[in-house]
C-alpha positions as CSV (number, residue, x, y, z in Angstrom):
1,M,190.6,134.9,210.4
2,S,187.3,136.2,209.2
3,A,186.5,137.5,205.8
4,A,186.0,141.0,207.1
5,T,189.6,141.1,208.4
6,T,191.2,139.4,205.3
7,A,189.5,141.6,202.7
8,P,191.7,144.6,203.3
9,A,194.8,142.5,203.0
10,R,193.6,141.1,199.7
11,E,192.9,144.6,198.4
12,R,196.4,145.7,199.5
13,A,198.0,142.7,197.6
14,A,195.8,143.4,194.6
15,G,197.0,147.0,194.5
16,A,200.6,145.8,194.7
17,V,200.5,143.2,192.0
18,A,198.3,143.4,188.9
19,P,196.6,140.4,187.3
20,G,198.9,138.1,185.5
21,G,201.8,139.0,187.8
22,A,202.5,142.4,186.2
23,A,203.1,145.2,188.6
24,G,200.8,148.2,188.3
25,G,197.7,149.9,189.5
26,S,195.5,149.8,186.4
27,G,194.4,147.4,183.7
28,G,191.1,145.5,183.5
29,A,188.0,145.8,185.5
30,D,189.8,145.2,188.7
31,G,192.2,148.0,188.0
32,A,189.4,150.6,188.0
33,T,188.7,149.9,191.7
34,E,192.3,149.9,192.8
35,N,193.3,152.8,195.1
36,P,197.0,153.8,195.2
37,K,196.6,154.4,198.9
38,D,195.8,150.7,199.6
39,T,199.4,149.8,200.3
40,E,201.7,151.6,202.8
41,A,204.5,151.6,200.2
42,T,202.3,153.5,197.7
43,R,201.3,156.0,200.4
44,F,204.9,156.6,201.3
45,Q,205.9,157.1,197.7
46,A,203.0,159.5,197.1
47,L,204.1,161.3,200.2
48,L,207.6,161.7,198.9
49,R,206.4,162.9,195.5
50,H,204.0,165.3,197.0
51,R,206.4,166.8,199.5
52,G,209.7,166.1,197.8
53,I,209.4,168.4,194.8
54,G,208.6,171.5,196.8
55,K,211.2,170.7,199.4
56,I,213.9,170.2,196.8
57,L,213.1,173.5,195.2
58,L,213.3,175.2,198.7
59,L,216.6,173.5,199.4
60,A,218.1,174.6,196.1
61,V,217.2,178.2,196.9
62,A,218.5,178.0,200.4
63,A,221.8,176.4,199.2
64,A,222.2,179.1,196.6
65,V,221.9,181.8,199.3
66,L,223.5,180.2,202.4
67,V,226.5,178.4,200.9
68,P,228.2,181.6,199.5
69,L,227.6,183.5,202.7
70,A,228.9,180.6,204.9
71,S,231.9,180.2,202.6
72,A,232.8,183.8,202.8
73,K,232.5,184.0,206.6
74,W,234.0,180.5,207.5
75,G,236.2,179.7,204.5
76,S,238.4,177.2,206.4
77,G,235.5,175.0,207.4
78,T,237.0,174.3,210.8
79,W,234.6,174.5,213.8
80,P,235.1,177.9,215.4
81,E,236.7,177.8,218.9
82,A,234.4,180.6,219.9
83,L,231.4,178.2,219.6
84,S,233.0,175.5,221.6
85,V,232.5,174.9,225.4
86,D,235.1,173.3,227.7
87,L,233.3,171.0,230.2
88,S,236.4,169.8,232.0
89,E,236.0,172.1,234.9
90,P,232.2,171.6,235.7
91,L,232.5,167.8,235.2
92,G,235.6,167.7,237.5
93,K,233.6,169.6,240.1
94,A,230.7,167.2,239.8
95,S,233.0,164.2,240.3
96,D,234.6,165.8,243.3
97,W,231.1,166.6,244.8
98,I,230.0,163.0,244.4
99,I,233.2,161.7,246.1
100,D,232.9,164.2,249.0
101,N,229.1,163.6,249.6
102,R,228.8,159.9,248.8
103,D,228.8,158.8,252.5
104,S,226.7,161.6,254.0
105,H,224.2,163.2,251.5
106,P,220.6,162.0,251.9
107,L,220.3,161.2,248.2
108,F,223.0,158.6,248.6
109,L,221.9,157.4,252.0
110,Y,218.2,157.0,251.4
111,F,217.9,156.4,247.7
112,F,221.0,155.0,246.0
113,G,221.8,153.2,249.2
114,H,218.5,151.3,249.2
115,V,218.7,150.6,245.5
116,S,222.2,149.1,246.1
117,N,221.0,147.0,249.0
118,A,218.0,145.7,247.1
119,V,220.3,144.6,244.2
120,V,222.8,143.0,246.4
121,I,220.1,141.1,248.3
122,S,218.4,139.9,245.2
123,V,221.6,138.6,243.4
124,R,222.9,137.1,246.6
125,A,219.6,135.2,247.2
126,V,219.7,133.7,243.7
127,Y,223.3,132.8,244.1
128,V,222.7,131.1,247.5
129,V,219.9,129.1,246.1
130,L,222.2,127.9,243.2
131,L,225.0,127.0,245.6
132,T,222.6,125.1,247.9
133,L,221.3,123.0,245.0
134,G,224.9,122.2,244.0
135,W,225.8,121.2,240.5
136,T,223.6,118.1,240.5
137,G,220.5,120.1,241.7
138,V,221.0,123.0,239.3
139,T,221.6,120.8,236.3
140,A,218.6,118.6,237.1
141,G,216.4,121.5,238.0
142,V,217.2,123.5,234.8
143,T,216.8,120.3,232.7
144,L,213.4,119.4,234.2
145,V,212.0,123.0,233.9
146,A,213.2,123.1,230.3
147,W,211.4,119.7,229.7
148,R,208.2,120.9,231.3
149,I,208.1,124.2,229.4
150,A,209.8,123.5,226.1
151,G,209.9,119.7,225.6
152,L,212.6,117.1,225.4
153,R,214.8,118.7,222.7
154,I,215.3,121.9,224.7
155,A,215.8,119.9,227.9
156,A,218.6,118.0,226.2
157,V,220.1,121.4,225.1
158,A,219.9,122.6,228.7
159,L,221.5,119.5,230.1
160,L,224.3,119.6,227.6
161,S,224.9,123.3,228.2
162,F,225.4,122.9,232.0
163,V,227.5,119.8,231.6
164,L,229.8,121.6,229.1
165,S,230.1,124.6,231.5
166,G,231.3,122.2,234.2
167,M,233.6,120.3,231.9
168,L,235.3,123.5,230.9
169,G,236.1,124.2,234.6
170,M,233.7,127.2,234.8
171,W,231.0,126.0,237.2
172,V,231.4,128.5,240.0
173,P,231.9,131.5,237.6
174,T,228.8,130.3,235.6
175,M,226.7,130.3,238.8
176,Q,227.9,133.8,239.7
177,T,227.0,135.1,236.2
178,L,223.7,133.2,236.2
179,A,222.6,134.8,239.5
180,L,223.5,138.3,238.2
181,M,221.8,137.7,234.8
182,V,218.6,136.3,236.2
183,V,218.1,139.5,238.2
184,A,219.4,141.8,235.4
185,V,217.2,140.2,232.7
186,L,214.1,140.5,234.9
187,A,214.8,144.1,235.7
188,S,215.6,144.9,232.1
189,A,212.4,143.2,230.9
190,V,210.2,145.0,233.4
191,V,211.7,148.4,232.7
192,G,211.7,147.9,228.9
193,A,208.1,146.6,228.9
194,L,206.9,149.6,230.9
195,L,208.6,152.0,228.7
196,G,207.4,150.2,225.6
197,L,203.8,150.2,227.0
198,V,203.9,154.0,227.4
199,G,205.4,154.5,224.0
200,G,203.1,152.0,222.3
201,L,199.9,153.7,223.6
202,S,200.9,157.3,223.1
203,D,202.4,158.8,219.9
204,R,203.7,161.8,221.9
205,M,205.4,159.6,224.5
206,F,206.8,157.5,221.7
207,R,208.4,160.5,220.2
208,L,209.8,161.6,223.5
209,L,211.1,158.1,224.4
210,R,213.0,157.7,221.1
211,P,215.9,159.9,222.0
212,V,216.0,158.5,225.5
213,L,216.2,154.9,224.2
214,D,218.8,156.0,221.6
215,T,220.9,157.5,224.4
216,M,220.5,154.4,226.6
217,Q,221.6,152.1,223.9
218,I,224.2,154.2,222.1
219,L,226.0,155.8,225.0
220,P,229.0,153.4,225.4
221,A,229.0,151.5,228.7
222,F,232.6,152.8,229.3
223,S,231.2,156.3,229.3
224,Y,228.9,155.8,232.2
225,L,231.0,153.2,234.1
226,L,232.9,155.9,235.8
227,P,229.9,158.0,237.1
228,V,228.1,154.7,238.0
229,V,231.2,153.6,240.0
230,L,231.4,157.0,241.6
231,I,227.8,156.7,242.9
232,F,227.6,153.0,243.7
233,G,231.2,152.0,244.0
234,L,232.7,148.8,242.6
235,G,230.5,145.8,242.9
236,V,227.3,144.1,241.8
237,P,224.9,147.1,242.0
238,A,227.0,149.1,239.5
239,A,227.3,146.1,237.2
240,L,223.5,145.4,237.2
241,L,222.6,149.0,236.6
242,T,225.0,149.2,233.7
243,T,223.5,146.0,232.2
244,V,219.9,147.3,232.6
245,V,220.6,150.6,230.9
246,Y,222.0,148.7,227.9
247,A,219.6,145.7,227.8
248,A,216.2,147.4,228.4
249,P,215.9,149.5,225.2
250,P,215.3,146.5,222.8
251,M,212.5,145.3,224.9
252,A,211.0,148.8,225.0
253,R,211.3,149.3,221.2
254,L,209.8,146.0,220.2
255,T,207.0,146.3,222.8
256,A,206.1,149.7,221.4
257,L,206.4,148.3,217.8
258,G,204.0,145.4,218.6
259,L,201.5,147.6,220.4
260,R,201.5,150.2,217.6
261,G,201.2,147.6,214.9
262,A,198.1,145.8,216.2
263,D,195.5,145.1,213.6
264,P,193.1,148.0,213.5
265,G,190.3,145.7,212.5
266,V,190.6,143.6,215.6
267,L,190.9,146.6,217.8
268,E,187.7,148.1,216.2
269,A,185.9,144.8,216.7
270,V,186.9,144.7,220.4
271,S,185.8,148.3,220.9
272,S,182.5,147.7,219.2
273,L,181.8,145.1,222.0
274,G,182.1,147.8,224.6
275,A,185.6,146.9,225.9
276,T,187.4,149.5,228.0
277,G,190.9,150.8,227.2
278,R,192.3,148.4,229.8
279,Q,190.4,145.5,228.3
280,R,191.5,146.3,224.8
281,L,195.1,146.3,226.0
282,L,194.8,143.0,227.8
283,T,192.6,141.1,225.4
284,A,193.7,142.5,222.0
285,R,196.9,144.6,221.9
286,L,199.1,142.5,224.1
287,P,198.1,139.1,222.6
288,L,198.6,140.5,219.1
289,A,202.0,141.8,220.1
290,R,203.1,138.5,221.6
291,K,205.7,137.7,219.0
292,E,207.3,141.2,219.2
293,L,207.4,140.8,223.0
294,L,209.1,137.5,222.7
295,L,211.6,138.9,220.3
296,G,212.2,141.8,222.7
297,L,212.8,139.4,225.6
298,N,215.2,137.5,223.3
299,Q,217.2,140.6,222.5
300,T,217.2,141.7,226.1
301,I,218.7,138.3,227.2
302,M,221.3,138.4,224.5
303,M,222.4,142.0,225.2
304,A,222.4,141.5,229.0
305,L,224.8,138.5,228.6
306,S,226.9,140.4,226.1
307,M,227.6,142.9,228.9
308,A,229.1,140.2,231.2
309,V,232.7,141.2,230.4
310,V,232.1,144.9,230.7
311,A,230.3,144.4,234.0
312,C,233.3,142.4,235.3
313,M,235.4,145.5,235.0
314,I,233.5,147.2,237.8
315,G,233.4,144.2,240.2
316,A,230.7,141.8,238.9
317,G,233.1,138.8,238.8
318,G,231.9,135.6,237.2
319,L,232.6,134.5,233.6
320,G,233.3,138.0,232.4
321,D,236.1,138.4,234.8
322,R,237.7,135.1,233.6
323,V,237.4,136.3,230.0
324,Y,239.0,139.7,230.8
325,Q,241.8,138.2,232.8
326,A,242.6,135.7,230.0
327,L,242.7,138.4,227.4
328,A,245.0,140.5,229.6
329,S,247.4,137.6,229.4
330,V,246.8,137.1,225.6
331,D,245.3,133.6,226.2
332,V,242.6,133.1,223.6
333,G,242.0,129.5,224.7
334,A,241.3,130.4,228.3
335,A,239.1,133.3,227.2
336,L,237.1,131.0,224.9
337,A,236.6,128.5,227.7
338,A,234.9,131.2,229.8
339,A,233.0,132.7,226.8
340,I,231.4,129.4,225.8
341,P,229.3,129.2,229.0
342,I,228.1,132.7,228.4
343,V,226.8,131.6,225.0
344,L,225.3,128.5,226.4
345,L,223.5,130.4,229.1
346,A,222.0,132.7,226.4
347,I,220.8,129.8,224.3
348,V,219.1,128.0,227.3
349,M,217.5,131.2,228.6
350,D,216.4,132.2,225.1
351,R,214.8,128.8,224.2
352,V,213.1,128.3,227.5
353,T,211.6,131.8,227.7
354,A,210.5,131.7,224.1
355,A,208.7,128.3,224.6
356,A,207.1,129.7,227.8
357,G,205.7,132.6,225.9
358,E,204.4,130.4,223.1
359,R,202.6,128.2,225.6
360,L,201.2,131.1,227.6
361,G,199.8,132.6,224.4
362,S,198.7,129.7,222.3
363,A,198.1,126.5,224.4
364,P,195.0,124.7,223.3
365,A,192.1,124.4,225.6
366,D,192.5,120.6,226.0
367,G,196.3,120.6,226.0
368,P,198.9,121.1,228.8
369,R,199.0,124.5,230.5
370,L,202.2,126.1,231.6
371,L,200.8,127.5,234.9
372,R,198.5,124.6,235.7
373,G,199.3,121.0,236.5
374,W,200.6,121.8,240.0
375,R,201.2,118.1,240.6
376,V,203.7,118.0,237.8
377,W,205.5,121.1,239.1
378,A,205.5,119.7,242.6
379,G,207.1,116.5,241.2
380,V,209.7,118.6,239.4
381,A,210.5,120.4,242.7
382,V,210.7,117.2,244.7
383,L,212.9,115.4,242.1
384,T,215.2,118.4,241.9
385,A,215.5,118.5,245.7
386,A,216.2,114.7,245.8
387,I,218.9,114.9,243.1
388,A,220.5,117.9,244.9
389,L,220.4,116.0,248.2
390,V,222.1,113.0,246.6
391,G,224.8,115.4,245.3
392,R,225.3,116.9,248.8
393,L,225.5,113.4,250.4
394,A,228.1,112.5,247.8
395,G,230.2,115.5,248.9
396,S,230.3,117.1,245.5
397,M,228.8,120.6,245.7
398,V,230.7,122.0,242.7
399,W,231.7,120.3,239.5
400,P,234.4,117.6,240.2
401,S,237.8,118.8,239.1
402,A,238.6,115.3,237.7
403,W,235.9,115.8,235.1
404,V,237.4,119.1,233.7
405,V,238.6,119.1,230.1
406,E,241.3,121.7,229.2
407,I,240.8,123.4,225.8
408,A,243.1,126.4,226.1
409,R,246.2,124.8,224.4
410,P,244.5,123.4,221.3
411,V,242.6,126.7,220.8
412,N,245.7,128.7,221.0
413,D,247.5,126.3,218.6
414,F,244.7,126.8,216.1
415,K,244.8,130.5,216.5
416,E,248.6,130.4,215.7
417,W,247.9,128.2,212.7
418,M,245.3,130.7,211.3
419,V,247.8,133.6,211.7
420,D,250.6,131.6,210.0
421,H,248.5,130.5,207.0
422,L,245.9,133.3,206.5
423,Y,247.6,136.5,207.4
424,S,249.4,136.8,204.1
425,G,250.5,134.8,201.1
426,V,247.2,133.0,200.3
427,P,247.2,132.2,196.6
428,V,244.9,134.3,194.3
429,V,242.9,136.0,197.1
430,G,245.9,137.2,199.1
431,G,245.6,137.3,202.9
432,T,243.6,138.9,205.6
433,A,246.2,141.6,205.9
434,D,245.8,142.5,202.2
435,W,242.0,142.6,202.6
436,A,242.3,144.9,205.6
437,A,244.7,147.2,203.8
438,H,242.5,147.5,200.7
439,F,239.4,148.1,202.7
440,T,241.2,150.8,204.7
441,S,242.7,152.5,201.6
442,D,239.7,152.1,199.3
443,V,236.8,152.7,201.7
444,L,237.7,154.1,205.1
445,D,240.4,156.6,204.0
446,P,238.2,158.3,201.4
447,L,235.3,158.4,203.8
448,R,237.4,159.9,206.6
449,D,239.2,162.4,204.4
450,G,235.9,163.5,202.8
451,L,234.1,164.0,206.1
452,T,237.0,165.8,207.8
453,A,237.5,168.1,204.7
454,L,233.8,169.0,204.6
455,P,233.2,172.4,206.1
456,W,231.2,172.2,209.4
457,W,228.5,174.4,208.0
458,G,228.3,172.2,204.9
459,A,227.8,169.1,207.1
460,L,225.0,170.9,209.0
461,L,223.3,171.9,205.7
462,I,223.5,168.3,204.3
463,V,222.1,166.8,207.5
464,A,219.3,169.3,207.6
465,A,218.4,168.6,204.0
466,L,218.4,164.8,204.3
467,A,216.4,164.9,207.6
468,W,213.9,167.3,206.2
469,L,213.4,165.5,202.9
470,I,212.3,162.3,204.6
471,G,210.8,163.8,207.8
472,T,209.6,167.1,209.1
473,W,211.2,170.4,210.2
474,R,211.3,169.0,213.8
475,T,213.3,166.0,212.6
476,A,215.7,168.3,210.7
477,L,216.1,170.6,213.7
478,T,216.9,167.6,216.0
479,A,219.5,166.3,213.6
480,V,221.1,169.7,213.2
481,F,221.2,170.4,217.0
482,A,222.7,166.9,217.6
483,L,225.5,167.5,215.0
484,A,226.1,171.0,216.2
485,A,226.5,169.7,219.8
486,I,229.5,167.7,218.6
487,G,231.2,170.8,217.5
488,V,230.2,172.7,220.7
489,L,231.8,169.8,222.7
490,G,235.1,170.4,220.9
491,V,235.3,166.9,219.3
492,W,234.4,167.7,215.7
493,N,237.4,166.0,213.9
494,P,237.4,162.8,216.0
495,S,233.6,162.5,215.5
496,M,234.0,162.7,211.7
497,N,236.7,160.0,211.9
498,T,234.3,157.8,213.9
499,L,231.4,158.6,211.5
500,S,233.4,157.3,208.6
501,Q,233.9,154.0,210.3
502,V,230.2,153.9,211.4
503,I,229.0,154.5,207.9
504,A,231.2,151.8,206.4
505,A,230.2,149.3,209.1
506,L,226.5,150.2,208.9
507,A,226.4,149.8,205.1
508,A,228.0,146.3,205.4
509,T,225.7,145.4,208.2
510,L,222.5,146.4,206.3
511,I,223.6,144.7,203.0
512,L,224.4,141.4,204.8
513,G,221.6,141.7,207.3
514,F,218.8,142.4,204.8
515,G,220.1,139.7,202.4
516,I,220.4,137.0,205.0
517,G,217.2,138.0,206.7
518,I,215.3,137.7,203.4
519,L,216.7,134.2,202.9
520,A,215.9,133.2,206.4
521,A,212.3,134.5,206.1
522,G,211.8,132.3,203.0
523,S,213.2,129.1,204.4
524,E,212.4,127.8,207.9
525,R,215.1,125.2,207.7
526,F,217.7,127.9,206.9
527,E,216.4,130.0,209.8
528,R,216.7,127.1,212.2
529,L,220.3,126.4,211.1
530,L,221.1,130.1,211.4
531,R,219.6,130.7,214.8
532,P,222.4,129.1,216.9
533,V,224.9,130.9,214.8
534,L,223.2,134.3,215.5
535,D,223.0,133.4,219.2
536,V,226.8,132.8,219.3
537,M,227.6,136.0,217.4
538,Q,225.3,138.1,219.6
539,T,226.3,136.7,223.0
540,M,230.0,135.9,222.5
541,P,231.7,138.8,224.3
542,Q,233.3,141.2,221.9
543,F,236.5,141.1,223.8
544,V,237.0,137.5,222.8
545,Y,237.2,138.5,219.2
546,L,239.9,141.1,219.8
547,I,243.0,138.9,219.8
548,P,242.2,136.8,216.7
549,V,240.8,139.8,214.9
550,V,243.9,141.8,215.6
551,A,246.1,138.8,214.8
552,L,244.4,138.3,211.4
553,F,243.8,142.0,210.4
554,A,246.5,143.8,212.4
555,V,245.8,146.9,214.4
556,G,243.7,149.6,212.7
557,R,240.3,150.7,211.6
558,A,239.5,147.6,209.5
559,P,239.3,145.3,212.6
560,A,237.2,147.9,214.3
561,V,234.6,147.8,211.5
562,A,234.7,144.0,211.5
563,A,233.9,143.9,215.2
564,A,231.0,146.4,214.7
565,V,229.5,144.3,211.9
566,T,229.9,141.1,213.8
567,Y,228.0,142.6,216.8
568,A,225.2,144.4,214.9
569,L,224.5,141.8,212.2
570,P,222.4,139.3,214.3
571,A,219.8,141.9,215.4
572,V,219.3,143.2,211.9
573,I,218.9,139.6,210.6
574,R,216.4,138.7,213.4
575,I,214.3,141.8,213.0
576,T,214.2,141.5,209.2
577,T,213.2,137.9,209.3
578,Q,210.5,138.5,211.9
579,G,209.1,141.5,210.0
580,L,208.9,139.6,206.7
581,R,207.2,136.6,208.4
582,Q,204.6,138.8,210.1
583,V,203.2,140.0,206.7
584,D,199.5,139.2,206.5
585,P,199.2,135.7,205.0
586,A,196.0,136.8,203.2
587,A,197.9,139.4,201.3
588,M,200.5,136.9,200.3
589,E,197.9,134.4,199.2
590,S,196.0,137.0,197.2
591,A,199.1,138.1,195.4
592,R,199.9,134.5,194.5
593,S,196.4,134.0,193.2
594,L,197.0,137.0,190.9
595,G,200.1,135.2,189.4
596,A,202.8,137.1,191.3
597,T,206.3,135.6,191.1
598,R,208.4,135.1,194.1
599,W,210.4,138.3,193.4
600,Q,207.2,140.3,192.9
601,L,205.9,139.0,196.2
602,L,209.1,140.1,198.0
603,R,209.4,143.5,196.3
604,Q,205.8,144.6,196.0
605,V,204.1,142.9,199.0
606,Q,206.5,141.7,201.7
607,L,209.0,144.5,201.8
608,P,206.4,147.4,201.6
609,L,204.2,145.8,204.3
610,A,207.2,145.0,206.5
611,R,208.6,148.5,206.2
612,P,208.2,149.4,210.0
613,S,210.3,146.3,210.9
614,M,212.9,147.1,208.3
615,L,213.2,150.7,209.6
616,L,213.5,149.2,213.1
617,A,216.3,147.0,211.8
618,V,218.1,150.1,210.4
619,N,217.7,151.8,213.7
620,Q,219.1,148.8,215.6
621,G,221.9,148.6,213.1
622,V,222.8,152.2,213.8
623,V,222.7,151.9,217.6
624,L,224.5,148.6,217.8
625,V,227.3,149.7,215.5
626,L,227.8,152.8,217.6
627,A,227.7,150.7,220.8
628,V,230.9,148.9,219.9
629,V,232.8,152.0,218.7
630,I,234.7,151.4,222.0
631,I,235.9,148.1,220.7
632,G,237.4,150.0,217.7
633,G,239.2,152.2,220.1
634,L,240.9,149.2,221.7
635,V,242.0,147.7,218.4
636,G,243.4,150.8,216.7
637,G,240.2,152.6,215.5
638,G,241.2,155.7,217.4
639,A,238.8,158.7,217.4
640,L,236.0,158.8,220.0
641,G,236.3,155.2,221.0
642,Y,239.9,155.8,222.1
643,D,238.9,158.9,224.1
644,V,236.2,157.0,226.0
645,V,238.6,154.2,226.9
646,T,241.3,156.6,227.9
647,G,238.9,158.6,230.0
648,L,237.9,155.5,231.9
649,A,241.5,154.3,232.4
650,T,242.7,157.6,233.7
651,G,239.6,158.5,235.7
652,D,239.0,161.6,233.5
653,L,235.2,162.0,233.6
654,A,235.2,164.9,231.2
655,L,237.2,163.1,228.4
656,G,235.2,159.9,228.6
657,L,231.8,161.4,229.1
658,V,232.2,164.1,226.4
659,A,233.3,161.5,223.8
660,G,230.4,159.2,224.9
661,V,227.9,162.1,224.4
662,A,229.4,162.8,221.0
663,I,228.7,159.1,220.0
664,V,225.1,159.5,221.2
665,C,224.8,162.7,219.0
666,L,226.1,160.8,216.0
667,G,223.5,158.1,216.7
668,L,220.7,160.7,216.8
669,V,221.9,162.2,213.5
670,L,222.0,158.9,211.7
671,D,218.6,157.9,213.2
672,R,216.9,161.1,212.0
673,V,218.3,160.8,208.5
674,T,217.3,157.2,208.1
675,Q,213.9,157.0,209.8
676,P,211.1,158.6,207.7
677,T,208.6,160.7,209.7
678,E,205.2,161.4,208.1
679,R,203.7,164.8,208.9
680,R,200.4,164.8,210.6
681,T,197.6,167.1,209.3
682,A,194.5,168.3,210.9
683,K,192.3,166.3,208.5
684,G,194.4,163.3,208.4
685,A,195.0,163.7,204.7
């Protein structure tokens, strides 16, 4: 890095930490040259001070005028029925129209039909290749590819993963899931990268895409399973489309974040050399955003595999179907045997694709090249074919049944032991039932009662005030419309109940996620130890947790919150760790040279400079917590999650879709009141 590019970073660090390690912006000769706008944190604080005082005064006047008027007109606080709209009839007619025209209308014959055929052909082609290679060829091929791309350690992980999948008796379901996931991940990555490219290069498109990505990621899969099945029918196309809708947004968000966060100094240097916009994108923006792109691909893989169980409910088959069938018979051991290969697939795909990205972006000029060395790749192909042929000649196309190890019984015995010894009667700390009861009575009940007792117009005023204080009037307007839409849909009280659970889960997720992410950013060894744990947490199907969670915490809202925290925590930790590690090393070194302590480095340099990533972590925490509200409905959480599940089970499109849209509206409200938006001015002041 040149001196020209590191100087601004040193100035930012000097503005954050005064000589001798004392925080401040003045003192000594150096202090005279410091500018409070040199750090993003200082600019943000100055913005709040400048805009906050006037806004607070206006809000106080508005509250003094509007609250008495609203209280006099709507004293009860219940959402007026006159302002509600019943969508049951139009949605029912839409469902009937789809059923009546699915086999004859040109839209279905010449568009959805071709999309469905393309998906089926792609997945079937991958599956046929896997079956042709047999278990010996697939295991050898994956191991050799992992060795070529990522080295011996990842190759050993790949070999062990596929061997374990076979030993658990899940070889054929694993191949079915792998075929679907290969196509789904590729489609999700392409769609997400294109959306992120558009949002990263245009501020206007980024603002337009935010609610679209929020909707894609927050709208529960159960809500759009029914309309997707109505259009495509049960099978692989519906399962793949559902997976893409859910898995593409992380790739889009992180691609946009990487492109928008490119170093202005580098871009200015490239522009000064006469580079065109396309050349700047290919030679500067994309290489600088490589780590964000890799993290986006990682998150896409994890989320695609986490949809395996949901996809099985509409005909995808594979490992997800085995998990679902085992849970239907309350067999945790059999469900775990099918869930472990899902986790192993995620780990292998994550490690290999991450290593491929690293070598594509940073291979030395005299070192091995990923896309060169055709003789080595030809040797890999020949050796894989030879091993596959040996397997075919031996008459063993699938994993031999004699090599299968049963784990269902010991797992079920361990689950029973946990229930017997941890549910209640634990000395000093009590049991899990006591914890769940205290959390429900001390946290969830007050939150729910407070939100449901709050007048609807009071909730609108509070949301408008919060969104306007940290954003603009457009932000406040969006938040108010989103919250008002919940009342218009006629689901105000269930939404407030759900909101109480979401707030509790989000608070726990952010406290744990930020704390663990900070620790992981400061210790590479801890991050390496934590990474497989996060992989397991993020890819283990949520349905697998249901039986042990309910057994330990009983049915209710506490296990719903536990499921949400478990699912959202890994993404918050990863993004926090990545953001803190991406802080300019020159800024860190400059602050150390000024005598900053470790705490000052974190508080005054790392956290302010990593603010975009931290805000993205908050955003992902919101959307992921809301994404598993459905799980809460299955374990006694009630409210909107229960309505979505009931709508899918009964085929009631209106009930499920309205509750799903309400969940999206809650997500928009939470996003707008947690994501600061700086107002643009004509002069850029």
